[in-house]
N, C-alpha and C positions, 0 to 999 in steps of 0.2 A: 567346340571352337568353330566359328564361321568359316566356310570355305572361301568367301570373298576376303575376309580378314587375312587368311593364310596367303591368298594370291597377292594382296597388297604387300604383305610382309616379304614375300619372295621378290617382288619387283623392287621394293625398297632396298633390300640387300644387294640385288644385282646392280642397281644404280650406284650404290656406294663403291662397290668393287670395280665397276666399269670406270667410274670417275677417277679412281686411283691410277688405273692403267692409262687412261686418256690424258691425265695431267702431264704425262711425260712429253706430249707434243705441244709445242708453242704455235699458235695460229695468230693471224692478224687480220683485222677488218679496217683497212685504211691505216690511220695512225694508231689505232687501238690494238695493243698486244694482249692476247688472252691465252689460256691453256685449253686443251681439248676437253677437259673435265666439265667445262661450262655447258657442254651439250647435254649432259645427263644429271649433273649434281643438283640443279634446281628442282628436278623432278622429285627428289627425295623430300624436299620441303612441301611440294604439292601433295604428295602422299601423306606426309605428316598432317597437313591440314585436313585432308579427307578423313583420315582415321580418327583424328581428334573430334571432328564435327559429328561423325556418325556414332563412334563407339566410346568417345570420351578420353580424358587424359590418362586414365589408368591403363587402357589398352595401348595408347600411344607410348607410354613409358616402356611397356614390354617391347613394343616395336623398335624403339630407339636402342634399347640395350641389345636386342637380337641383332640389329644391324651393326652395332659396335663390335660385338663378339665375332660375327661372321667376317667383318672387314679386318679385324685384328688377326684372325686365323689366316686369311688370305695373304696379308702383308707379311706375317711371320713365315708362312710356308714359302713365299717368294724369296724372302731374305735367306732362308736356310738353303734353298735350291741354288741361289746366286752364289752362296759361299762355298758350295761344293765344286771342286775343279771339274771343268768340262772334259769330255773325252778328247783324246789327241786329234781325232779326225773332225771334230766339231768346230766350225769356223764362226759361230755367232755369239761368242762370249760377250763382246762389247755391246751388241744390240740387246742381248738379254739383260745385261747389267743396267743399261740405260733405262729399261722399263721396270725391273724388279729390284734394283739396288737402291731402294729408297733410303736416304740418309736418316739416321736415328732422330736427328733434330727435326726434320720435316715430318717424319712419321708421328713423333710426339705432338708437334704443333697441330697436325691434322686431326688426331684423335681428340685432343682437348677442345679444339675449336668446334668439332662436330658435336660433342656432347653438350657443351654450353649452348651453342646455337640451336640445336634441335630441341632441347628442353625449354629454352626461352620461347621458341616458336609455339610449342605445345601449350605452355603456360598462358601466353597471351591469347591464343585461340580460345582456350577454356574459359578464362576470366572474362573476355569480351563477350562470349556467347551468353554467359550468365547476366552480365550487365545490360546486354541488348535484348534479353529475353528471346534469343534465337534468331533475331532479325539481322539483316545487313551482313550476310556471309562474306560478300565480296570485300567489305571494309576490313573485317577481321583477318581475312586471308592475306590481304596486302600488308596490313599492319603487323601481323605476326611474322611475315617474311622479312620485313624491314628490321624487326627486332632480332630475329634469329640470324639472318644473313649478316646484319650489322655487327653483332657480337662475334660471329664466326670470323669475319674479316679482321675485326679489331684484335682478335687473339692470334689468328694464324699468321698474318704477315709479319708482325714484330718478332714472334717466336721463331718462325721458320726462316725469315729473310733479313732480320735485323743485323746490321753490320755487313751484309752482303749487298743489299740494295741501299743506296743512300737514304738516310732518314728523311731528308726533305722531299724525297719522291714517294715515301710511304703513304701519306694521306691521299694523294691522288690515286694510287693503286687501289687502296681500300674503298674509296668512294666510287671509283669506276666499277669495281666488281659488284658493289652493293646496288648501284643504279642498274647495271645490266641484268642482274639476277631478279631485281624487282620488276623490271620491264618484262622479263621472261614470264614471271608469275602473272602479270596483268594480261599479257597476250594469251596465256593459257586459261584465263579465268572462264570464258564461255564454256570450254570443255569441262573444266573442273566442276563448275556449278551443275552441269547436266549429269556428270558422274555421281556427284554427291546425292542429288535428288533420286537418281535411279537406285543407288545403293540403299538409301534410307527406305525406299518403297519395298525393295526386295527383302531387306533384313528386318523391317519393322522396328528399326532402331533410330533414336535421335537423342543421344545422351546429353544430360545436363549434369555437370560435376558439382552437385550440391553435397557439402559436408565431407568431401574426400580429402585424403592426404596428398599433398604435392611433393612429398619426400621422394627424391629420385631413386633412393635405394630400396624402396618397397616394391620390388620388381613384380612379385606375384600377388600383390594385394589388389583385390577387386571388391572393395567394400560396397 
């Protein structure tokens, strides 16, 4: 297993776990309201792009499931700890609950949206690389982000906030998140391109997913 792939995997998992924690803070840029998770969550899609471009869809599939399991473990451990009564002298119960007391509905929506969005991102990257014969990395990086983040928002907001947030406000929230995350990807593209080129040179890898299975359940299949 490549050391660089291992490091990408660690950063991917850290971004997902950090996003869960940072989501509990609401921030605002003028009239636009966001969650703190926006600082790191788009990085997971950039890593997804890099891994798919260098090592291919099959390694990306392993990356996505690894991130899912680590994130699930973190959320579960936080929920268990939150459910255990605090010591009598401890005064931070409300603060701890605000961060780790993730509602089951929101957790479920987050997990489903992550899986669908991440696999859509990887699938689009893989197929576009084949159709473009490896050219135009920037185009497929942005297109895959739009596909992945679009599905992520389309699933997460109705599942997590439907009935809480007015339905007429939902499209604006989803579009706003998609636009901001796509802009994030575009701003980061010069760095992403250089990282991908450097990793390809170092690893001697430039995968093309010819004849592979895109079945998301074949986690350890590297045909």
